[in-house]
N, C-alpha and C positions, 0 to 999 in steps of 0.2 A: 363739702364746698369750702374752698379756701377764702378766707377773708380778703377783701381788696387790699388792705395794708400789707398783707404777707405776700402778695403777688410781686411786690417790688423786690423782695428778697432781703434787702438790707435791714429794713425795719423788722422783718420776721426774725432775722438772726439776732438782733438786739433784744427782742422780746424773749427769745429762747435763752440768751445769755443772762438776762435779768432774772428769769425763772431759776436758772442754775445758781446764780448768786444768792437768791432768796433761799433756796434749799440748803446751801452751804451755811448761811447765817442761821437758819433754823436748827441745823445740826450743831452749830457752835454753842447753842444754849446749854449743851451738856458738857462743855469744856470745863477744865479745872480753873477755878478762880484764884486770884492772888492770895486770898485768905487760905484756901485749901492747899496751895503750894507751900505757904509758910507752915501750915500745920503738918504737912508731909515732911518738911525738913526737921521739925521738932519731934516727930513721932518716934524716931529711932535714933538714939544718940550715936550709934556706930555707922549707920548707913543712910540716915535721913537726907544728908546733903547729896549723896550719890543718887538717891531716888529722884530728888528734885532736878539734879543735873541731867539725868536721863530723860526726864519729862521735857526739859528745856531743849535738849538735843532733838527730840521727836518733834517738838513744836517748830524748831528752826527748819527742819527738813520739810515738814508739812507746809510751812509758810512759803518756802522757796518753790515747792512743787505747785502750790496754788497760784503763785505769782507767774510761773512759767505757763500754766494753763490759761490764765487770764490774758497774757500777752499773745499766746497762740490764738485766742478767741478774738483778738483785735483791740483789746484795751491798751492804753498807753502804759508802759512799765513804771512801777513805783520804786522797784529795787533793782539797781544795776551794779553787779559785782565788778564788771569791767576787767575781768581777768584776775582780780584779787581773790585770795583764798580766804575762806571762812572756816577757821579751825575750831574743833570742839572745845578747846580750852577758852575760847573767846565768848562762849554762849552766856555763862553766868554774868560776866562783866557787862556785856551788851544789855542784858535784861535789867540788872541792878542800876546801871547808869541811866537807862530810860526811866526807871521808877524815880530815881533821885531828881533827874532833870525836870520831870513833869509831875512832881509829887502832888500838886494841887489838882491835877486832872484825873488821876486814877483813884478809883475807890476799891475797897477790898473785895467787892463782889464782881469786879470786872474780870473777864477772861484773860488768862496769861497769854493766850495767842494774840490778843489785841495789842498788848504791851509789846510783845516780841515783834509783831509785824511793824509797829510804829518805830521800834528801835532800828530794825533793818532799813526801813525807808529813810530814817534820819541819817544813819551812818553811811549807807550806800545810795546816795542821791543820784538820780539820773540827770 
């Protein structure tokens, strides 16, 4: 039997979307923290910075894909590139600038993905 609220369709879609967002947030609990990324950079004198950069690149791609999925699901966009290119060499700068800009907001155990999503939303405002 379908609940009366879901018969309207719109509310049901919002409930499904909220469930999906909850699942994504629950999965995000295993994401790398700021502290772990710093440790990764220091772990290998030759390649540590490269490892961290690759992680940030993956985080950028995941953030952009998650944003596109949210927009397709009907949420308002937070990140608008508007035809501008987001180059791989910009990733570290975006991340570090966001950490400096809001140093009092971020704690070492917060996920890198949160910092990067906020950086993209700040720089590429809709």
